[in-house]
C-alpha positions as a Python dict, from the first residue, in 0.01 Angstrom:
ca = {
    (1, 'X'): (0, 0, 0),
    (2, 'X'): (-226, -294, -109),
    (3, 'X'): (-191, -477, -384),
    (4, 'X'): (-433, -624, -640),
    (5, 'X'): (-372, -911, -827),
    (6, 'X'): (-616, -1133, -1115),
    (7, 'X'): (-586, -1460, -1184),
    (8, 'X'): (-329, -1547, -1458),
    (9, 'X'): (-585, -1658, -1741),
    (10, 'X'): (-582, -1616, -2146),
    (11, 'X'): (-815, -1346, -2075),
    (12, 'X'): (-562, -1178, -1850),
    (13, 'X'): (-311, -1142, -2066),
    (14, 'X'): (-533, -1025, -2353),
    (15, 'X'): (-638, -768, -2162),
    (16, 'X'): (-291, -664, -2023),
    (17, 'X'): (-208, -677, -2449),
    (18, 'X'): (-466, -438, -2507),
    (19, 'X'): (-333, -147, -2273),
    (20, 'X'): (-264, -14, -1970),
    (21, 'X'): (-442, -209, -1668),
    (22, 'X'): (-420, -83, -1241),
    (23, 'X'): (-329, -422, -1174),
    (24, 'X'): (32, -461, -954),
    (25, 'X'): (67, -811, -955),
    (26, 'X'): (-43, -1160, -1142),
    (27, 'X'): (-188, -1491, -927),
    (28, 'X'): (-35, -1796, -1098),
    (29, 'X'): (-54, -2055, -1182),
    (30, 'X'): (-370, -2213, -1293),
    (31, 'X'): (-288, -2567, -1424),
    (32, 'X'): (13, -2807, -1377),
    (33, 'X'): (184, -2601, -1671),
    (34, 'X'): (387, -2413, -1344),
    (35, 'X'): (669, -2288, -1556),
    (36, 'X'): (529, -2211, -1883),
    (37, 'X'): (238, -1977, -1683),
    (38, 'X'): (476, -1814, -1449),
    (39, 'X'): (750, -1738, -1719),
    (40, 'X'): (461, -1640, -2020),
    (41, 'X'): (316, -1341, -1737),
    (42, 'X'): (641, -1239, -1528),
    (43, 'X'): (737, -1007, -1822),
    (44, 'X'): (382, -783, -1748),
    (45, 'X'): (390, -823, -1321),
    (46, 'X'): (532, -998, -1065),
    (47, 'X'): (388, -1350, -992),
    (48, 'X'): (161, -1463, -652),
    (49, 'X'): (317, -1806, -662),
    (50, 'X'): (5, -2001, -548),
    (51, 'X'): (132, -2355, -578),
    (52, 'X'): (344, -2517, -849),
    (53, 'X'): (389, -2814, -1080),
    (54, 'X'): (238, -3038, -866),
    (55, 'X'): (-106, -3036, -740),
    (56, 'X'): (-27, -2963, -392),
    (57, 'X'): (-198, -2900, -45),
    (58, 'X'): (-24, -2881, 306),
    (59, 'X'): (-164, -3216, 395),
    (60, 'X'): (31, -3385, 124),
    (61, 'X'): (320, -3647, 253),
    (62, 'X'): (604, -3431, 205),
    (63, 'X'): (685, -3149, -18),
    (64, 'X'): (713, -3284, -414),
    (65, 'X'): (940, -3124, -706),
    (66, 'X'): (1129, -2888, -453),
    (67, 'X'): (1418, -2789, -729),
    (68, 'X'): (1095, -2647, -913),
    (69, 'X'): (948, -2474, -629),
    (70, 'X'): (1261, -2278, -540),
    (71, 'X'): (1337, -2187, -934),
    (72, 'X'): (952, -2038, -980),
    (73, 'X'): (1032, -1833, -639),
    (74, 'X'): (1329, -1689, -818),
    (75, 'X'): (1168, -1665, -1165),
    (76, 'X'): (831, -1513, -1038),
    (77, 'X'): (963, -1254, -775),
    (78, 'X'): (708, -1375, -568),
    (79, 'X'): (694, -1230, -191),
    (80, 'X'): (589, -1550, -36),
    (81, 'X'): (406, -1898, -178),
    (82, 'X'): (27, -2031, -63),
    (83, 'X'): (-118, -2363, -102),
    (84, 'X'): (-462, -2524, 19),
    (85, 'X'): (-525, -2556, 379),
    (86, 'X'): (-610, -2914, 326),
    (87, 'X'): (-545, -3264, 439),
    (88, 'X'): (-723, -3623, 354),
    (89, 'X'): (-744, -3966, 459),
    (90, 'X'): (-562, -4111, 173),
    (91, 'X'): (-240, -3878, 271),
    (92, 'X'): (-242, -4032, 627),
    (93, 'X'): (-164, -4419, 746),
    (94, 'X'): (-429, -4470, 1019),
    (95, 'X'): (-675, -4285, 1128),
    (96, 'X'): (-676, -3911, 1065),
    (97, 'X'): (-747, -3681, 1320),
    (98, 'X'): (-736, -3308, 1356),
    (99, 'X'): (-413, -3372, 1572),
    (100, 'X'): (-205, -3545, 1319),
    (101, 'X'): (-364, -3313, 1090),
    (102, 'X'): (-222, -2989, 1259),
    (103, 'X'): (151, -3216, 1254),
    (104, 'X'): (176, -3271, 901),
    (105, 'X'): (78, -2917, 859),
    (106, 'X'): (383, -2793, 1073),
    (107, 'X'): (560, -3052, 904),
    (108, 'X'): (525, -2884, 559),
    (109, 'X'): (486, -2579, 656),
    (110, 'X'): (853, -2557, 754),
    (111, 'X'): (958, -2783, 456),
    (112, 'X'): (806, -2485, 209),
    (113, 'X'): (937, -2220, 407),
    (114, 'X'): (1310, -2343, 382),
    (115, 'X'): (1215, -2491, -9),
    (116, 'X'): (1073, -2163, -117),
    (117, 'X'): (1303, -1932, 110),
    (118, 'X'): (987, -1676, 179),
    (119, 'X'): (641, -1663, 425),
    (120, 'X'): (429, -1935, 360),
    (121, 'X'): (19, -1890, 336),
    (122, 'X'): (-235, -2125, 356),
    (123, 'X'): (-576, -2140, 212),
    (124, 'X'): (-974, -2247, 346),
    (125, 'X'): (-1062, -2479, 136),
    (126, 'X'): (-1431, -2535, 16),
    (127, 'X'): (-1543, -2786, 229),
    (128, 'X'): (-1829, -2963, 39),
    (129, 'X'): (-2022, -3282, 214),
    (130, 'X'): (-1926, -3616, 71),
    (131, 'X'): (-1622, -3465, -20),
    (132, 'X'): (-1227, -3596, -27),
    (133, 'X'): (-1201, -3423, 319),
    (134, 'X'): (-1301, -3396, 644),
    (135, 'X'): (-1546, -3174, 796),
    (136, 'X'): (-1273, -2992, 1072),
    (137, 'X'): (-1070, -2872, 802),
    (138, 'X'): (-1303, -2594, 757),
    (139, 'X'): (-1364, -2550, 1125),
    (140, 'X'): (-1239, -2186, 1196),
    (141, 'X'): (-1085, -2364, 1555),
    (142, 'X'): (-888, -2579, 1317),
    (143, 'X'): (-793, -2314, 1070),
    (144, 'X'): (-685, -2067, 1361),
    (145, 'X'): (-490, -2360, 1545),
    (146, 'X'): (-301, -2397, 1238),
    (147, 'X'): (-180, -2111, 1152),
    (148, 'X'): (-93, -2041, 1532),
    (149, 'X'): (124, -2429, 1503),
    (150, 'X'): (306, -2383, 1172),
    (151, 'X'): (399, -1992, 1172),
    (152, 'X'): (168, -1966, 831),
    (153, 'X'): (-12, -1644, 734),
    (154, 'X'): (-364, -1671, 625),
    (155, 'X'): (-497, -1653, 280),
    (156, 'X'): (-861, -1583, 263),
    (157, 'X'): (-1092, -1709, 35),
    (158, 'X'): (-1422, -1540, 40),
    (159, 'X'): (-1593, -1747, -227),
    (160, 'X'): (-1451, -2073, -46),
    (161, 'X'): (-1615, -1934, 300),
    (162, 'X'): (-1937, -1885, 157),
    (163, 'X'): (-1909, -2307, -32),
    (164, 'X'): (-1787, -2418, 323),
    (165, 'X'): (-2102, -2219, 577),
    (166, 'X'): (-2360, -2351, 286),
    (167, 'X'): (-2220, -2712, 326),
    (168, 'X'): (-2153, -2681, 735),
    (169, 'X'): (-2546, -2552, 759),
    (170, 'X'): (-2382, -2236, 900),
    (171, 'X'): (-2527, -1850, 782),
    (172, 'X'): (-2165, -1712, 581),
    (173, 'X'): (-2164, -1368, 786),
    (174, 'X'): (-2193, -1580, 1137),
    (175, 'X'): (-1887, -1800, 960),
    (176, 'X'): (-1660, -1572, 791),
    (177, 'X'): (-1698, -1362, 1135),
    (178, 'X'): (-1536, -1657, 1319),
    (179, 'X'): (-1272, -1687, 1129),
    (180, 'X'): (-886, -1564, 1184),
    (181, 'X'): (-954, -1232, 1027),
    (182, 'X'): (-645, -1111, 1197),
    (183, 'X'): (-396, -1323, 1009),
    (184, 'X'): (-498, -1300, 658),
    (185, 'X'): (-264, -1111, 432),
    (186, 'X'): (-431, -1250, 106),
    (187, 'X'): (-811, -1241, 20),
    (188, 'X'): (-943, -1432, -279),
    (189, 'X'): (-1214, -1324, -446),
    (190, 'X'): (-1463, -1478, -692),
    (191, 'X'): (-1843, -1548, -686),
    (192, 'X'): (-1968, -1885, -604),
    (193, 'X'): (-2288, -2036, -777),
    (194, 'X'): (-2571, -2287, -591),
    (195, 'X'): (-2633, -2575, -815),
    (196, 'X'): (-2816, -2888, -751),
    (197, 'X'): (-2574, -3054, -548),
    (198, 'X'): (-2497, -2689, -280),
    (199, 'X'): (-2268, -2462, -361),
    (200, 'X'): (-1965, -2458, -556),
    (201, 'X'): (-1663, -2260, -645),
    (202, 'X'): (-1648, -2165, -982),
    (203, 'X'): (-1456, -1826, -1014),
    (204, 'X'): (-1793, -1634, -1137),
    (205, 'X'): (-1826, -1265, -1163),
    (206, 'X'): (-1851, -1055, -858),
    (207, 'X'): (-2198, -856, -789),
    (208, 'X'): (-2267, -591, -580),
    (209, 'X'): (-2294, -788, -226),
    (210, 'X'): (-1919, -923, -295),
    (211, 'X'): (-1808, -575, -334),
    (212, 'X'): (-1991, -473, -30),
    (213, 'X'): (-1878, -742, 131),
    (214, 'X'): (-1474, -654, 66),
    (215, 'X'): (-1535, -282, 146),
    (216, 'X'): (-1688, -360, 473),
    (217, 'X'): (-1434, -640, 561),
    (218, 'X'): (-1115, -474, 517),
    (219, 'X'): (-1123, -294, 848),
    (220, 'X'): (-1116, -596, 1008),
    (221, 'X'): (-757, -717, 833),
    (222, 'X'): (-516, -579, 990),
    (223, 'X'): (-220, -777, 777),
    (224, 'X'): (-367, -781, 461),
    (225, 'X'): (-128, -730, 152),
    (226, 'X'): (-280, -807, -137),
    (227, 'X'): (-640, -898, -260),
    (228, 'X'): (-678, -1116, -554),
    (229, 'X'): (-975, -1157, -847),
    (230, 'X'): (-1027, -1487, -892),
    (231, 'X'): (-1231, -1448, -1223),
    (232, 'X'): (-1172, -1665, -1524),
    (233, 'X'): (-941, -1960, -1550),
    (234, 'X'): (-1201, -2224, -1476),
    (235, 'X'): (-1366, -2212, -1849),
    (236, 'X'): (-1691, -2078, -1947),
    (237, 'X'): (-1628, -1751, -1756),
    (238, 'X'): (-1371, -1538, -1948),
    (239, 'X'): (-1495, -1269, -2029),
    (240, 'X'): (-1228, -938, -2122),
    (241, 'X'): (-1486, -671, -2052),
    (242, 'X'): (-1592, -838, -1772),
    (243, 'X'): (-1238, -886, -1622),
    (244, 'X'): (-1162, -473, -1744),
    (245, 'X'): (-1489, -374, -1520),
    (246, 'X'): (-1424, -612, -1180),
    (247, 'X'): (-1035, -478, -1199),
    (248, 'X'): (-1171, -125, -1243),
    (249, 'X'): (-1343, -141, -955),
    (250, 'X'): (-1127, -306, -691),
    (251, 'X'): (-823, -65, -797),
    (252, 'X'): (-1040, 234, -705),
    (253, 'X'): (-1211, 82, -399),
    (254, 'X'): (-829, -15, -265),
    (255, 'X'): (-689, 342, -371),
    (256, 'X'): (-989, 520, -164),
    (257, 'X'): (-927, 285, 100),
    (258, 'X'): (-517, 367, 110),
    (259, 'X'): (-632, 716, 95),
    (260, 'X'): (-847, 715, 377),
    (261, 'X'): (-505, 608, 529),
    (262, 'X'): (-667, 251, 628),
}
């Protein structure tokens, strides 16, 4: 059975307190106050641990605060730890190449697996022209190779993929289809926004084409376990009724998909 998760935002707690909600998990933390967030949401639902404590991406030098990661894995009841598949020049001495990046990913995924005691998911980042991440971090071939060499599974963020495709100058549908969909274990859902400096990830509410895209994509994701709604949590887009309506619609879609035998 596919599970439905949502961002552990203040409005989610408000909606959970208001009554029953067809939600299986909460995804958090959303800030560096990770212990506080995980402890607060665990009484409601199991927590999917997406990062912990420090701001972390898998290309950094080592794994910070391993003790906190172990603690939150135990408290959260999370089946895995997930983090961003990002590498940045400041994390390396000398030139940053895809080969050096892959070696770092392999090293850190192995460390995360040992520390967390569970599986590791790595998530595609929202590449932006002029940003801190090199272009190759959003290459489908690099993402696929990172999964292969490290043994990690894929966390596909559809809004991040839209942002990357826009900044790469590629059609989103073609870019999405070139990603390693067969390795996707979790999907993140929200709507990005086109701004003066380009497409940006803003955790906006889903629209009709977002639901249609997910529905058409489900048969191509044989390893999928969880769909996580990322509406809210960035500030300025936190409406309880909007959150509740999206959760209800996604729950119905996943229920119908499971009932049809996947």
